[in-house]
Backbone and ligand atoms as CSV (ligand in chain L), in Angstrom:
chain,resi,resn,atom,element,x,y,z
A,1,MET,N,N,-9.364,56.119,5.841
A,1,MET,CA,C,-9.018,55.424,4.593
A,1,MET,C,C,-10.276,54.772,3.993
A,2,PRO,N,N,-10.638,55.126,2.765
A,2,PRO,CA,C,-11.853,54.538,2.188
A,2,PRO,C,C,-11.712,53.036,1.953
A,3,THR,N,N,-12.776,52.313,2.188
A,3,THR,CA,C,-12.762,50.873,1.943
A,3,THR,C,C,-12.908,50.619,0.437
A,4,LEU,N,N,-12.679,49.365,0.075
A,4,LEU,CA,C,-12.849,48.925,-1.313
A,4,LEU,C,C,-14.234,49.303,-1.846
A,5,PHE,N,N,-15.259,49.084,-1.027
A,5,PHE,CA,C,-16.616,49.340,-1.520
A,5,PHE,C,C,-16.896,50.840,-1.639
A,6,GLU,N,N,-16.283,51.656,-0.782
A,6,GLU,CA,C,-16.420,53.106,-0.967
A,6,GLU,C,C,-15.780,53.518,-2.292
A,7,LYS,N,N,-14.688,52.863,-2.667
A,7,LYS,CA,C,-14.035,53.169,-3.945
A,7,LYS,C,C,-14.912,52.733,-5.120
A,8,ILE,N,N,-15.664,51.655,-4.942
A,8,ILE,CA,C,-16.598,51.234,-6.002
A,8,ILE,C,C,-17.735,52.247,-6.112
A,9,ILE,N,N,-18.254,52.706,-4.969
A,9,ILE,CA,C,-19.315,53.725,-4.985
A,9,ILE,C,C,-18.820,54.987,-5.705
A,10,ALA,N,N,-17.563,55.364,-5.455
A,10,ALA,CA,C,-16.982,56.586,-6.048
A,10,ALA,C,C,-16.494,56.366,-7.479
A,11,ARG,N,N,-16.659,55.140,-7.995
A,11,ARG,CA,C,-16.204,54.765,-9.353
A,11,ARG,C,C,-14.686,54.877,-9.485
A,12,GLU,N,N,-13.971,54.720,-8.373
A,12,GLU,CA,C,-12.497,54.705,-8.428
A,12,GLU,C,C,-11.992,53.310,-8.771
A,13,ILE,N,N,-12.839,52.291,-8.500
A,13,ILE,CA,C,-12.542,50.902,-8.851
A,13,ILE,C,C,-13.727,50.416,-9.690
A,14,PRO,N,N,-13.458,49.730,-10.812
A,14,PRO,CA,C,-14.581,49.273,-11.641
A,14,PRO,C,C,-15.353,48.130,-10.991
A,15,ALA,N,N,-16.625,48.075,-11.284
A,15,ALA,CA,C,-17.468,46.969,-10.809
A,15,ALA,C,C,-18.607,46.806,-11.799
A,16,ASN,N,N,-19.181,45.628,-11.803
A,16,ASN,CA,C,-20.324,45.341,-12.676
A,16,ASN,C,C,-21.596,45.762,-11.936
A,17,ILE,N,N,-21.914,47.037,-12.026
A,17,ILE,CA,C,-23.043,47.611,-11.270
A,17,ILE,C,C,-24.344,47.314,-11.997
A,18,ILE,N,N,-25.315,46.779,-11.248
A,18,ILE,CA,C,-26.587,46.443,-11.897
A,18,ILE,C,C,-27.769,47.232,-11.339
A,19,TYR,N,N,-27.569,47.937,-10.237
A,19,TYR,CA,C,-28.649,48.784,-9.705
A,19,TYR,C,C,-28.026,49.891,-8.865
A,20,GLU,N,N,-28.604,51.067,-8.958
A,20,GLU,CA,C,-28.147,52.176,-8.110
A,20,GLU,C,C,-29.292,53.135,-7.875
A,21,ASP,N,N,-29.399,53.629,-6.647
A,21,ASP,CA,C,-30.271,54.771,-6.383
A,21,ASP,C,C,-29.545,55.688,-5.408
A,22,ASP,N,N,-30.253,56.599,-4.799
A,22,ASP,CA,C,-29.573,57.584,-3.948
A,22,ASP,C,C,-28.995,56.977,-2.668
A,23,ARG,N,N,-29.481,55.776,-2.262
A,23,ARG,CA,C,-29.049,55.211,-0.973
A,23,ARG,C,C,-28.264,53.918,-1.065
A,24,VAL,N,N,-28.455,53.170,-2.148
A,24,VAL,CA,C,-27.803,51.848,-2.245
A,24,VAL,C,C,-27.233,51.594,-3.633
A,25,LEU,N,N,-26.333,50.611,-3.682
A,25,LEU,CA,C,-25.698,50.205,-4.943
A,25,LEU,C,C,-25.682,48.668,-4.947
A,26,ALA,N,N,-25.901,48.066,-6.116
A,26,ALA,CA,C,-25.805,46.605,-6.251
A,26,ALA,C,C,-24.861,46.288,-7.404
A,27,PHE,N,N,-23.948,45.369,-7.159
A,27,PHE,CA,C,-22.986,44.988,-8.203
A,27,PHE,C,C,-22.643,43.513,-8.042
A,28,ARG,N,N,-22.153,42.914,-9.127
A,28,ARG,CA,C,-21.834,41.482,-9.113
A,28,ARG,C,C,-20.560,41.216,-8.317
A,29,ASP,N,N,-20.604,40.160,-7.499
A,29,ASP,CA,C,-19.429,39.778,-6.702
A,29,ASP,C,C,-18.322,39.313,-7.652
A,30,ILE,N,N,-17.096,39.711,-7.365
A,30,ILE,CA,C,-15.955,39.383,-8.234
A,30,ILE,C,C,-15.612,37.891,-8.175
A,31,SER,N,N,-16.046,37.214,-7.128
A,31,SER,CA,C,-15.763,35.791,-6.960
A,31,SER,C,C,-17.079,35.048,-6.691
A,32,PRO,N,N,-17.915,34.902,-7.727
A,32,PRO,CA,C,-19.288,34.428,-7.506
A,32,PRO,C,C,-19.360,33.000,-6.983
A,33,GLN,N,N,-20.212,32.810,-5.984
A,33,GLN,CA,C,-20.418,31.497,-5.357
A,33,GLN,C,C,-21.707,30.839,-5.839
A,34,ALA,N,N,-22.366,31.461,-6.792
A,34,ALA,CA,C,-23.614,30.951,-7.375
A,34,ALA,C,C,-23.764,31.642,-8.734
A,35,PRO,N,N,-24.634,31.115,-9.611
A,35,PRO,CA,C,-24.818,31.763,-10.920
A,35,PRO,C,C,-25.157,33.255,-10.793
A,36,HIS,N,N,-25.929,33.585,-9.764
A,36,HIS,CA,C,-26.160,34.998,-9.450
A,36,HIS,C,C,-25.577,35.250,-8.060
A,37,HIS,N,N,-24.594,36.112,-7.964
A,37,HIS,CA,C,-24.022,36.496,-6.670
A,37,HIS,C,C,-23.789,38.007,-6.742
A,38,ILE,N,N,-24.691,38.696,-6.081
A,38,ILE,CA,C,-24.737,40.161,-6.163
A,38,ILE,C,C,-24.565,40.728,-4.762
A,39,LEU,N,N,-23.811,41.799,-4.651
A,39,LEU,CA,C,-23.649,42.481,-3.368
A,39,LEU,C,C,-24.509,43.739,-3.385
A,40,VAL,N,N,-25.298,43.923,-2.344
A,40,VAL,CA,C,-26.124,45.126,-2.218
A,40,VAL,C,C,-25.594,45.888,-1.017
A,41,ILE,N,N,-25.172,47.112,-1.254
A,41,ILE,CA,C,-24.498,47.872,-0.189
A,41,ILE,C,C,-25.141,49.249,-0.016
A,42,PRO,N,N,-25.115,49.763,1.215
A,42,PRO,CA,C,-25.564,51.147,1.403
A,42,PRO,C,C,-24.447,52.095,0.956
A,43,LYS,N,N,-24.819,53.252,0.486
A,43,LYS,CA,C,-23.781,54.244,0.153
A,43,LYS,C,C,-23.180,54.829,1.435
A,44,LYS,N,N,-23.964,54.836,2.493
A,44,LYS,CA,C,-23.450,55.293,3.794
A,44,LYS,C,C,-22.412,54.293,4.299
A,45,ALA,N,N,-21.283,54.806,4.786
A,45,ALA,CA,C,-20.213,53.927,5.272
A,45,ALA,C,C,-20.526,53.433,6.683
A,46,ILE,N,N,-21.162,52.269,6.755
A,46,ILE,CA,C,-21.407,51.574,8.030
A,46,ILE,C,C,-20.557,50.313,7.943
A,47,ALA,N,N,-19.702,50.071,8.913
A,47,ALA,CA,C,-18.737,48.960,8.804
A,47,ALA,C,C,-19.431,47.599,8.719
A,48,ARG,N,N,-20.420,47.407,9.565
A,48,ARG,CA,C,-21.109,46.104,9.600
A,48,ARG,C,C,-22.428,46.288,10.339
A,49,ILE,N,N,-23.303,45.285,10.248
A,49,ILE,CA,C,-24.642,45.431,10.835
A,49,ILE,C,C,-24.566,45.719,12.335
A,50,ALA,N,N,-23.566,45.164,13.023
A,50,ALA,CA,C,-23.453,45.398,14.468
A,50,ALA,C,C,-23.107,46.857,14.785
A,51,GLU,N,N,-22.643,47.599,13.799
A,51,GLU,CA,C,-22.309,49.017,14.007
A,51,GLU,C,C,-23.459,49.928,13.576
A,52,ALA,N,N,-24.502,49.377,13.005
A,52,ALA,CA,C,-25.619,50.211,12.551
A,52,ALA,C,C,-26.439,50.677,13.752
A,53,GLY,N,N,-27.074,51.815,13.605
A,53,GLY,CA,C,-27.862,52.369,14.701
A,53,GLY,C,C,-29.333,52.465,14.326
A,54,GLU,N,N,-30.133,52.904,15.296
A,54,GLU,CA,C,-31.572,53.035,15.033
A,54,GLU,C,C,-31.847,53.977,13.878
A,55,GLU,N,N,-30.958,54.947,13.684
A,55,GLU,CA,C,-31.138,55.895,12.580
A,55,GLU,C,C,-30.981,55.219,11.215
A,56,ASP,N,N,-30.462,53.981,11.214
A,56,ASP,CA,C,-30.246,53.256,9.956
A,56,ASP,C,C,-31.373,52.273,9.627
A,57,GLU,N,N,-32.406,52.257,10.457
A,57,GLU,CA,C,-33.489,51.275,10.251
A,57,GLU,C,C,-34.092,51.328,8.854
A,58,ALA,N,N,-34.423,52.516,8.409
A,58,ALA,CA,C,-35.064,52.642,7.088
A,58,ALA,C,C,-34.095,52.233,5.981
A,59,LEU,N,N,-32.837,52.580,6.157
A,59,LEU,CA,C,-31.816,52.234,5.157
A,59,LEU,C,C,-31.669,50.712,5.050
A,60,ILE,N,N,-31.663,50.035,6.192
A,60,ILE,CA,C,-31.506,48.573,6.185
A,60,ILE,C,C,-32.746,47.912,5.567
A,61,GLY,N,N,-33.903,48.461,5.839
A,61,GLY,CA,C,-35.121,47.962,5.190
A,61,GLY,C,C,-35.032,48.147,3.683
A,62,HIS,N,N,-34.532,49.272,3.264
A,62,HIS,CA,C,-34.393,49.553,1.828
A,62,HIS,C,C,-33.381,48.602,1.189
A,63,LEU,N,N,-32.333,48.280,1.932
A,63,LEU,CA,C,-31.304,47.348,1.437
A,63,LEU,C,C,-31.944,45.980,1.155
A,64,LEU,N,N,-32.749,45.501,2.094
A,64,LEU,CA,C,-33.407,44.196,1.941
A,64,LEU,C,C,-34.408,44.204,0.789
A,65,LEU,N,N,-35.217,45.245,0.725
A,65,LEU,CA,C,-36.214,45.313,-0.350
A,65,LEU,C,C,-35.552,45.454,-1.706
A,66,THR,N,N,-34.422,46.168,-1.749
A,66,THR,CA,C,-33.693,46.311,-3.017
A,66,THR,C,C,-33.154,44.960,-3.467
A,67,ALA,N,N,-32.655,44.155,-2.532
A,67,ALA,CA,C,-32.138,42.830,-2.888
A,67,ALA,C,C,-33.253,41.996,-3.520
A,68,ALA,N,N,-34.437,42.011,-2.936
A,68,ALA,CA,C,-35.556,41.244,-3.502
A,68,ALA,C,C,-35.927,41.772,-4.888
A,69,LYS,N,N,-35.899,43.076,-5.038
A,69,LYS,CA,C,-36.219,43.691,-6.340
A,69,LYS,C,C,-35.193,43.289,-7.398
A,70,VAL,N,N,-33.920,43.299,-7.031
A,70,VAL,CA,C,-32.851,42.921,-7.967
A,70,VAL,C,C,-33.009,41.456,-8.365
A,71,ALA,N,N,-33.373,40.590,-7.406
A,71,ALA,CA,C,-33.590,39.172,-7.720
A,71,ALA,C,C,-34.739,39.025,-8.719
A,72,LYS,N,N,-35.811,39.768,-8.503
A,72,LYS,CA,C,-36.957,39.708,-9.435
A,72,LYS,C,C,-36.553,40.226,-10.807
A,73,GLU,N,N,-35.888,41.372,-10.834
A,73,GLU,CA,C,-35.521,41.997,-12.119
A,73,GLU,C,C,-34.532,41.147,-12.906
A,74,ASN,N,N,-33.748,40.323,-12.205
A,74,ASN,CA,C,-32.756,39.496,-12.891
A,74,ASN,C,C,-33.240,38.061,-13.095
A,75,GLY,N,N,-34.529,37.814,-12.785
A,75,GLY,CA,C,-35.183,36.576,-13.191
A,75,GLY,C,C,-34.912,35.353,-12.336
A,76,PHE,N,N,-34.432,35.529,-11.105
A,76,PHE,CA,C,-34.201,34.328,-10.286
A,76,PHE,C,C,-34.946,34.358,-8.950
A,77,ALA,N,N,-35.899,35.252,-8.813
A,77,ALA,CA,C,-36.661,35.305,-7.556
A,77,ALA,C,C,-37.585,34.094,-7.422
A,78,GLU,N,N,-38.172,33.686,-8.531
A,78,GLU,CA,C,-39.168,32.607,-8.451
A,78,GLU,C,C,-38.546,31.273,-8.056
A,79,THR,N,N,-37.333,31.008,-8.482
A,79,THR,CA,C,-36.690,29.738,-8.122
A,79,THR,C,C,-36.085,29.801,-6.731
A,80,GLY,N,N,-35.954,30.986,-6.179
A,80,GLY,CA,C,-35.466,31.154,-4.808
A,80,GLY,C,C,-34.094,31.791,-4.754
A,81,PHE,N,N,-33.818,32.375,-3.627
A,81,PHE,CA,C,-32.517,33.021,-3.425
A,81,PHE,C,C,-32.213,33.097,-1.945
A,82,ARG,N,N,-30.992,33.453,-1.606
A,82,ARG,CA,C,-30.588,33.594,-0.203
A,82,ARG,C,C,-29.930,34.956,0.000
A,83,LEU,N,N,-30.234,35.564,1.140
A,83,LEU,CA,C,-29.586,36.817,1.547
A,83,LEU,C,C,-28.703,36.514,2.746
A,84,VAL,N,N,-27.446,36.970,2.691
A,84,VAL,CA,C,-26.482,36.703,3.759
A,84,VAL,C,C,-25.759,37.997,4.098
A,85,MET,N,N,-25.575,38.230,5.399
A,85,MET,CA,C,-24.760,39.357,5.832
A,85,MET,C,C,-23.729,38.819,6.810
A,86,ASN,N,N,-22.467,38.844,6.437
A,86,ASN,CA,C,-21.396,38.356,7.306
A,86,ASN,C,C,-20.958,39.487,8.239
A,87,ASN,N,N,-20.808,39.156,9.501
A,87,ASN,CA,C,-20.442,40.177,10.498
A,87,ASN,C,C,-19.255,39.695,11.316
A,88,GLY,N,N,-18.116,40.379,11.182
A,88,GLY,CA,C,-16.945,40.057,11.998
A,88,GLY,C,C,-16.221,38.804,11.543
A,89,GLY,N,N,-15.164,38.475,12.279
A,89,GLY,CA,C,-14.263,37.392,11.903
A,89,GLY,C,C,-14.944,36.049,11.756
A,90,ASP,N,N,-15.641,35.599,12.774
A,90,ASP,CA,C,-16.303,34.298,12.701
A,90,ASP,C,C,-17.418,34.295,11.656
A,91,GLY,N,N,-17.963,35.457,11.374
A,91,GLY,CA,C,-19.020,35.551,10.368
A,91,GLY,C,C,-18.487,35.482,8.948
A,92,GLY,N,N,-17.160,35.626,8.797
A,92,GLY,CA,C,-16.561,35.557,7.467
A,92,GLY,C,C,-16.473,36.897,6.760
A,93,GLU,N,N,-16.639,37.984,7.510
A,93,GLU,CA,C,-16.561,39.314,6.902
A,93,GLU,C,C,-15.128,39.628,6.477
A,94,THR,N,N,-14.968,40.082,5.230
A,94,THR,CA,C,-13.630,40.483,4.759
A,94,THR,C,C,-13.563,41.948,4.337
A,95,VAL,N,N,-14.702,42.538,4.025
A,95,VAL,CA,C,-14.710,43.963,3.636
A,95,VAL,C,C,-15.536,44.731,4.674
A,96,PRO,N,N,-14.897,45.679,5.398
A,96,PRO,CA,C,-15.606,46.370,6.482
A,96,PRO,C,C,-16.509,47.512,6.001
A,97,HIS,N,N,-17.407,47.156,5.095
A,97,HIS,CA,C,-18.468,48.072,4.654
A,97,HIS,C,C,-19.702,47.185,4.518
A,98,MET,N,N,-20.718,47.449,5.325
A,98,MET,CA,C,-21.887,46.565,5.394
A,98,MET,C,C,-22.397,46.194,3.997
A,99,HIS,N,N,-22.656,44.908,3.799
A,99,HIS,CA,C,-23.158,44.462,2.490
A,99,HIS,C,C,-23.992,43.207,2.651
A,100,LEU,N,N,-24.945,43.101,1.764
A,100,LEU,CA,C,-25.832,41.954,1.707
A,100,LEU,C,C,-25.420,41.127,0.502
A,101,HIS,N,N,-25.142,39.834,0.726
A,101,HIS,CA,C,-24.903,38.925,-0.393
A,101,HIS,C,C,-26.273,38.430,-0.874
A,102,LEU,N,N,-26.526,38.556,-2.148
A,102,LEU,CA,C,-27.737,38.022,-2.784
A,102,LEU,C,C,-27.287,36.880,-3.688
A,103,LEU,N,N,-27.678,35.654,-3.310
A,103,LEU,CA,C,-27.217,34.458,-4.023
A,103,LEU,C,C,-28.413,33.725,-4.619
A,104,GLY,N,N,-28.305,33.324,-5.868
A,104,GLY,CA,C,-29.391,32.585,-6.491
A,104,GLY,C,C,-28.948,31.917,-7.769
A,105,GLY,N,N,-29.880,31.171,-8.370
A,105,GLY,CA,C,-29.583,30.530,-9.638
A,105,GLY,C,C,-29.183,29.070,-9.493
A,106,ARG,N,N,-29.108,28.565,-8.254
A,106,ARG,CA,C,-28.866,27.133,-8.006
A,106,ARG,C,C,-29.379,26.812,-6.602
A,107,PRO,N,N,-29.657,25.532,-6.331
A,107,PRO,CA,C,-30.042,25.179,-4.958
A,107,PRO,C,C,-28.857,25.427,-4.020
A,108,LEU,N,N,-29.131,26.004,-2.866
A,108,LEU,CA,C,-28.078,26.329,-1.901
A,108,LEU,C,C,-28.229,25.418,-0.683
A,109,ALA,N,N,-27.139,24.801,-0.270
A,109,ALA,CA,C,-27.193,23.875,0.865
A,109,ALA,C,C,-27.403,24.622,2.183
A,110,TRP,N,N,-27.965,23.911,3.141
A,110,TRP,CA,C,-28.133,24.448,4.496
A,110,TRP,C,C,-27.853,23.330,5.490
A,111,PRO,N,N,-27.139,23.493,6.570
A,111,PRO,CA,C,-26.563,24.764,7.009
A,111,PRO,C,C,-25.312,25.127,6.219
A,112,PRO,N,N,-24.929,26.411,6.262
A,112,PRO,CA,C,-23.714,26.849,5.577
A,112,PRO,C,C,-22.482,26.283,6.286
A,113,GLY,N,N,-21.354,26.273,5.617
A,113,GLY,CA,C,-20.123,25.711,6.203
A,113,GLY,C,C,-19.581,26.559,7.317
L,1,AMP,P1,P,-17.533,39.385,2.931
L,1,AMP,O1,O,-16.521,38.275,2.926
L,1,AMP,O2,O,-18.869,39.020,3.446
L,1,AMP,O3,O,-16.954,40.629,3.594
L,1,AMP,O4,O,-17.797,39.719,1.408
L,1,AMP,C1,C,-16.931,40.467,0.629
L,1,AMP,C2,C,-17.202,40.074,-0.797
L,1,AMP,O5,O,-16.648,41.062,-1.643
L,1,AMP,C3,C,-16.591,38.736,-1.221
L,1,AMP,O6,O,-17.621,37.845,-1.647
L,1,AMP,C4,C,-15.654,39.121,-2.363
L,1,AMP,O7,O,-15.624,38.159,-3.400
L,1,AMP,C5,C,-16.242,40.436,-2.829
L,1,AMP,N1,N,-15.317,41.342,-3.497
L,1,AMP,C6,C,-14.044,41.649,-3.132
L,1,AMP,N2,N,-13.528,42.544,-3.989
L,1,AMP,C7,C,-14.481,42.816,-4.921
L,1,AMP,C8,C,-14.549,43.666,-6.061
L,1,AMP,N3,N,-13.517,44.437,-6.445
L,1,AMP,N4,N,-15.697,43.679,-6.783
L,1,AMP,C9,C,-16.735,42.897,-6.426
L,1,AMP,N5,N,-16.749,42.093,-5.346
L,1,AMP,C10,C,-15.626,42.044,-4.604
């Protein structure tokens, strides 16, 4: 059964997509927790970072670099941003398709709740 994010990749569900290449997709989170809240996801269906393998190393590097590029292109890299990947129940994961939260546009408290 395809996940919600696979349906977004396939354009079966609409999303505010702001970046795409052959390996990753970035779109605005439907419930933003900051002025900029963007999800960067691999097109490959990997449930979560704990399920990724050594063969995914380059893809995960590309995911991180893409997040930084999207922050720069959208004008909030200089003021700072945070990258978050939730893994499993205690991590707060709700969609079982690996994704990076890119948050910026306001000061973010630490530690997280
Ligand atoms: P996580 O809780 O880390 O698994 O993150 C899942 C994220 O997906 C949450 O921040 C949701 O707000 C977001 N989300 C759920 N449905 C959609 C959707 N249709 N379009 C964009 N973001 C979504």
